[in-house]
C-alpha positions in Angstrom: -92.6 64.5 5.6 -92.6 64.7 9.3 -90.9 67.1 11.8 -87.6 65.9 13.1 -89.0 66.6 16.6 -91.6 63.9 16.1 -89.0 61.2 15.4 -87.3 59.6 18.4 -83.5 59.9 18.0 -82.0 56.4 17.6 -79.7 55.5 20.5 -76.2 54.1 19.9 -75.9 51.3 22.4 -72.4 50.5 23.8 -70.6 48.0 21.7 -72.3 49.0 18.5 -69.9 50.2 15.8 -69.8 54.0 15.3 -71.2 55.5 12.1 -69.5 54.4 9.0 -67.9 57.3 7.1 -68.4 55.5 3.7 -72.2 55.5 4.4 -72.5 59.0 5.9 -70.5 61.0 3.4 -72.5 60.0 0.3 -75.7 60.9 2.1 -74.4 64.4 2.8 -73.3 64.8 -0.8 -76.8 63.6 -2.0 -78.4 66.4 0.1 -76.6 68.9 -2.1 -77.7 67.3 -5.3 -80.7 68.9 -7.1 -82.0 65.4 -7.8 -81.5 64.0 -4.3 -83.0 60.5 -4.6 -82.4 59.0 -1.1 -85.1 56.7 0.1 -87.3 57.9 3.0 -86.4 56.9 6.6 -88.5 53.9 7.6 -90.3 54.5 10.9 -92.7 52.8 13.2 -95.5 54.6 14.9 -95.3 54.8 18.6 -98.2 54.7 21.0 -99.0 57.9 22.7 -96.5 58.3 25.4 -94.8 60.8 27.7 -91.7 60.8 25.5 -93.5 63.1 23.0 -92.2 61.2 20.0 -94.6 59.9 17.4 -92.2 57.7 15.4 -89.1 55.4 16.0 -86.5 54.9 13.3 -86.4 51.3 12.0 -84.2 51.8 9.0 -82.2 54.9 8.1 -80.1 55.7 11.1 -77.4 57.3 8.9 -80.0 59.3 7.0 -81.6 60.5 10.2 -78.4 61.7 11.8 -77.2 63.3 8.6 -80.5 65.2 8.4 -80.1 66.3 12.0 -76.4 67.3 11.5 -77.4 69.7 8.6 -80.4 71.1 10.5 -83.3 69.8 8.5 -86.5 70.6 10.3 -88.4 67.9 8.4 -87.5 64.4 7.0 -89.2 62.1 4.5 -90.5 59.0 6.2 -92.2 55.8 5.3 -94.2 54.1 8.0 -93.7 50.3 8.3 
């Protein structure tokens, strides 16, 4: 588990499709489930920089933004 503030928010570049509701809604429902079994967000360590972030999301953009939307202070991650 790492603090959301340590993870660089993924940017949505112009021309990239918006979030897919069919992916985001099940994640939000899974958060409410007592046996939430979502995989951790895959992150890459960042070199020490002025940005202040320690990690960059590599896989799990929907999980990251769903976690931010509900106000989770921490997220499960797996470093790749």
